[in-house]
N, C-alpha and C positions, 0 to 999 in steps of 0.2 A: 779693467781699469778705464777703458775708453767710455764705458757706460756710467762711470761714477758721476755723481751730481757735482755741478760746478761750484756750489756754495756749501751745501750740507756735508758734514762728515758722516762716514759710515759708522753706525753705533755698534757697540758690543751689546748683545741682548742675552738675557737669561729669563727663565720662567720662574714663577713663584715657588714651585716645588723643587727647583734646583738647589743644591747645597752651597753653603758658604765656600767649601773647598773648591767646588766647580767655578764659582764666581771669582775666587782669588786667582785662579789660573788664567782667567781671561782679562780681568780689569786692567792689569798692568800693561796690556798691549796698546792702550790708548793713553796719550799724555794727560788727558783730563781726569783719568782715574775713576771713571764711573761706567756703569752699565744700566741700560734701560730694561726694566722688568716688563715683559709683555705677556699678554694673554690673548689668543686669537689675533695676533698681529697688531694689537692695540696696546699702547703704553698704560700700565697700571701702577708703576712705581719706579723708583730710582734707587740704586745701591751704589755706594762709593767705597773706596778703600778705607776711609775713616770709619764707615759703618761696620766693617769687617774686623776691626782691631779687637782682639780678645774674644771673638766669637768662635764657638766650636765649629770645626769643619763640617759636621753633619747637620747643623742647624739649617733649616730651609730659608732661602732668601726672603720669602714672603713675610717671615716673622721680623725681619730687620729693615725692610725697604721703607723709604719715605714715600708716602702716598699723595702728598699735596704737591701735585705737579703743575708747573707752568708749561704749557705746550704752545708751540708756535705754528701758525698755518704754513703750508708748503709754499704759498705764493708771497710770503712776507719779504719785504725789502730788507737787505742786510742792515741798513742803518736803523730801521725800525726794530729789527730783532735785537740789535745791540742796546738800544734804548730800553726795550722791555726787560732785557736781562739785567741791565744796570739798575733800573728802577725797582725791580723785584729782589735785588741783591742776590742774584743767581749767577753761577758761573756757566751753566749750560741748561739747555732745555730740549726735550724731544720735539721734532718737527713732525706734524701729522698732515695727512692728505684730507680731502673733503669728507672721507668716510671715517676719519679718526684713526686710520692705520698709520703705523710708524713709517715715516719717509726718510728720516735721517736724524741727525743731532746737530744743534747749533751751539757753539760756545761763543763767549765774547770775542775770543781771539779769531775764530773763523768768520764771525760777522765783520770784524774790523778788517781782516785780510781781504774779504770779498769786496770791501769798498775801496781798497787801495790797489789791488792787483787784478788784472784781467787774465784769466787762464788762456793758454794757447789751445785753440780748438781747430778742428778740421772743417771742411765745407759743410758737414752735417751737424756741426755744433757740438761734436763730441771731443773729449780731451785728446790732445796729440800724445802719442806714446812712442817712445824709443826703445830699441832692444839692442843688446850687444851680442856679437857672435865671435867665436874664435876662428882660427884659420885652418884647423885640422878637421878631418872627417868629411862627411857629405855636406859641404858648404852650400851647394845649390838647394838641396832638400830643406835645410834649416832656414834658408832665406825664404823659400816658398811658404813654409809653415808660418813663419813670422809675418810675412806680408799678408797671407790669407787670414791671419788672426787680427789684422788691423794695424800692425806697426807702421808708423809714419816715417820713422827714421831708423836706419840701421847703422850701427857703429861696429867696425871690424877692429878687434882688439888683440894685441899681442905684446909681450914684453919687449920685443925687438922690432919696432916698426920699420927699421931700415933694411931688414932682411929681404932677400928676393922672394921668399915664400909669402911674406906679407904683401908685398907689392903685387904678386900674382893673384893672391886672394882678393884684393881690392878690385883688380881688373875683372875677375870672375864674377864678383857681385855686381859690378857696374854693367856687365854684359847681359845680365838677366833683365827681362822685361817686367 
């Protein structure tokens, strides 16, 4: 999560030989309802939930994908990305690096969001990440693992914050370096 791009969304990707059934099980995991079809890490098509309606689960994605892609360069300004998407009447577009490899996906919403909000980043410019931990078990070990993984904030959670065990857990966490 810390290494996620600050502007682009992480795309769902499928390959031309993947089946409609495979794509159906993935596409719903993103609000925009699309997957980028890639070959050798380069976008070659786009498949949406609408494209899959009525299609046999064993049909290959390559037979249904849209191949007229609008791609956006990785160094594009979010306002420019929004304008290009709007002007082309597209809801989303793959973002490619200088080699043409898929770097992410940009939707109109993500482009707009990038112009309105500034993400919380650490001193290295990576996203800040929080993690929740319970009060039972090897608390110190879990804290070490989460801090080593890059957590910026730890939240100690329990249903009864007023209990002595919760207060002791918070003290144990605060005592760690």
